[in-house]
N, C-alpha and C positions, 0 to 999 in steps of 0.2 A: 144434287149432292146433299149429303147429311150434315146437319148443323152440330151433331153431337161431336165431342172430342173423342179421340181414340181412347179405346179401353186400356186401363193399365193393368187388367187381369191377365196374368201370363197364360193361364189355361185357355182363355178365350182367343188369345193372339198366337197360339202355338200352331205352326203348320207341321203336320206330320210328314215325315219321310216316306218314300216308297217302301224301304225295308221295314219300318214300323208298321205300315199298312199291311204288308204281306205277312209280318209276324203275327199281327192280330188275326188276320183271316185264317191263317193255319191253326192258331189257338182255337178259334171258333169252330173249326172243323171237328175237333175232338168232342165237342158236345152234340153232335149230330148222330143220332143211333142208326141212321139210315146208311152210313158211310161205313165202309170196311175199315176196322180198327187197325189192322196191319198196314194198310195203304196210307192212312193218315199218319201212322207212326214213321213211315218211310220218308214221307214228304217232311215231316217235322225233323227228322234226323238230318236229312240233307241240308234243310234250312239252317239248323244249329251249327252244322260243320261249315257253313258258308259255301255250299257246294249244290245249291238248289238251281239247276240249269236244266234246259229241256232234255239234253242228251243223258245227264245224269239221273234224271227222273225217269226217263224212258228204260234205261239199263236196270235201274233198281226195281221198278215195276215188273220188268220182264223176269228178273231173278226171283222176285216174289211170286210171281204166277207160276214159275217152274217149281217152286217149293210147295205151293198149295195144290199142284196137280190140276189146275183149271186148263 
């Protein structure tokens, strides 16, 4: 066991929530030039609306695929 007292630094003791981690991850996707920008925007839009689920993502990406003619 550590003999050091607990840190009073709030940043060091902050445990990020799942939604925070997902939001940070989606934000990081925007910086990747290898990813399709419209796909990333679709994911980000669903996240912002609070509707990022497997089914909604699948439907949105199917709609996007139809628009791009892939």
